N, C-alpha and C positions, 0 to 999 in steps of 0.2 A: 435530630432524630433520623432525618433522611440520610445523612452521611453515615450514621451508624448502620443503617440497613444496607446501604451500598457495600460497606466494608464487610459486613456479615455475609452477604451474598457472594462476594469475591472470595472470602475465606473458605466457604463451604464448597464452592466450585473448584477452587485450587486443591482442596483436600481430596477431591475425586481425581483419580488418574495421576497421582504423584509418583507412579512407578517411573524410575529413571533408567536411561541406557547407561552403557559403560562410560560414556564421556560426560555424564552428569546431566544430560538433557532429558526432559520428559519423554516417555516412550512414544508419544504421538508426534514429536517434533523430529521427523526424519528429514534428511537433506532433500530439497526439491530436485527434480531431474535437470541435468545440465542441458541447455538448449543446443541444438545442432543446426543453425541456419545454413542454407546452401549459399553458393558463391554469389548468386544474383541478389539474394536477400541481404547478405553482408555488404555488398556494394551500395545498396539503397540506404542501409543503416549508417555507413561511413559518410554518406553524403548529407547526413543530418535528418533523414526522414524518420518519423516515428510511426511504427507499424502496429496496428491494432486489429484484433479479432474479437467479436462478441457474439454471444448466442443467448437466446431466451431459454428459460427453464419452464417445465410444465407446472411448477408449483408457485408461479408468480414471481420467481426470481430470475437471475441471469448470471452469466459468467463472462469475464473479460480477460484478455491476454494481450499485453502490450510490451514492446521492446524499443529501446533507443540506445544509440552509441554515445558514450560520455567521454570527453577528452580528459587527459591527466590521470590523477590518482583517485581511486574510489573512496578514499577516506572522507573527503568533504561531503559528498552526497550521502554517504552512510551516516555521518553524524547529523546532518540536517534532517534526514528522514525520521530520525528518532528524537528530535528536539521539539518539545511542545510549542514554544513560541514561533519556531520556524514553520511548524505544521499549519499555523494560522495563516501563513503567507502563501502557501501553495495548494491547500486543500479547499476547494470551492465550497462555500457555505459553512465552513467550520467556525463556530462562534466561541467555543471554549475547549481547551485541552488541559487535562490535569494528569500528571504522572503520580499514580497512587503508590507504586513500589517499583524498585529497579535493582538489578544485579548485573553481573558481567554477561550472563546468558539469558536473562529474561526481564520482562517488565509488564506491569499492569497499568493501563491508561484509560482515562475516561474522556469521551468526546461528546460534545453537544453540537448537532448539525442541523442547520436550517437552509435547505437548498434553494428554496424560492418562496415567494410570499404565499402562494397557493398550496404549499406543502406543509404538513405538520412538523414541528420541531422534534428532533429525536435525540435522546441521550442513551448512551450505551458504554459498556466497559468491555475491553478486550485484552487478551494476553498476547504478548509477543515473545517468542523464543528465538534466539539468534546465535549464529556462529560467526563472530567478527573475523574479517570483513568479507564474508562470503555469501551468507544467505540468512534470511529470517522467515519465520512462519507466524501467522496471525490466526487467532480463533476467538470467537465471541464467547464472553463469559455471562453477561447479563445485559438487560436493557431493552430498548424499544426497537430493536431489529429482530427479525425472525431467524436470520442466518448471516454469518460473516466468516469466511474462511479463505485463506490465501497465502501467498508467499512472495518474497522478493529474492532475486539472485543478482550478484555482482561478479561477472566473469571477465578476467583479463583477456584482451584480444591480441593476436599477433600484430606487430607493428605499432602497438601502443593503444592506450585508452582501454575502455572496458564496456561490456554489454550489460545493460540493466534490463532485467526481465521482471515483470509484475503480473501475477495471475491472481484473480480475485473472484470469488463466488459470493453473491449477496442476495438476500431476500428482505425487502423493506418491511417495516413494521406496520404498513397500511396496505390496503387492497390496491394493487397496481397490475395492469396487464403485462405479460412477459415481454411483448414487443417494446413497451415503453422502457422497461428496465434495460433491455438490450441496447436500444438507441441511446439511452443516457450513458451507459458504459462506453459505447462506441465514440461518443462525443467528449466525455469528460476525462477518460484515461489518458489520451494523448496530451491534453492540456496539463494534466497532473505531472507527467514526465517532463514535458517541455519546461514547466516552471521550476521543477526541481533541478533540472539541468542548468537553468538560468541562474538561480540563486547559489548553485554550487560552482558557478563560473566554469562549467564543463562543456559548453557548446563548441562544436567542432570548427566553427568559423564565425567571423564577425557578422555575416549576413544571418546565419542561423541564430546567433546570440540575440539579435534584435527581434527576430521572429519568436524565439522562445520567451523573451521577456514580455511580449505582447499577449501571450497566452496565460499569464498569471492572473488570478482573480483580482478584480478591481474593488 
């Protein structure tokens, strides 16, 4: 019965806003802005540093913005980012991941998240709309979060490799101060990208590869 209700909720939410653009993508799924890091920032990224900014929201949520340079071809990280079994390896606290539907340009996924023993378990369903292998957008459909909205970009860089950019806005489904959400994003987002880079074998050096692997959830 619970599974039927989840599917019904997903169907009704997808039925809203099904207006599509000329390229077949939903109207809300516009390409995220291309990042323009300056020379100093690019140098830090090429050295393997993962850069993060986070801010608190007035509504009990927060926003995080994180960037990292990945070596090689973006295909490996792109595939792992959207693979449910691999999600369990690099998303801290993720207990279950189920792909409910998928096509070339979109997917609907269910996550069950338990971040710490003192936090409640949260189940939620979200939609991903993507333009392979360039960008993807994410929005919440249903579940025990109050808000989830964000994007990923994969941009080739001069001299090889590519820049991965992740921007996310979230409001947890329980009462939490904005400063706590900001600090959580500030701590967890760099670990997320480091582990994704590690399992994609895209770290820029052997030293960075060891450090990235150590940041994966245990």
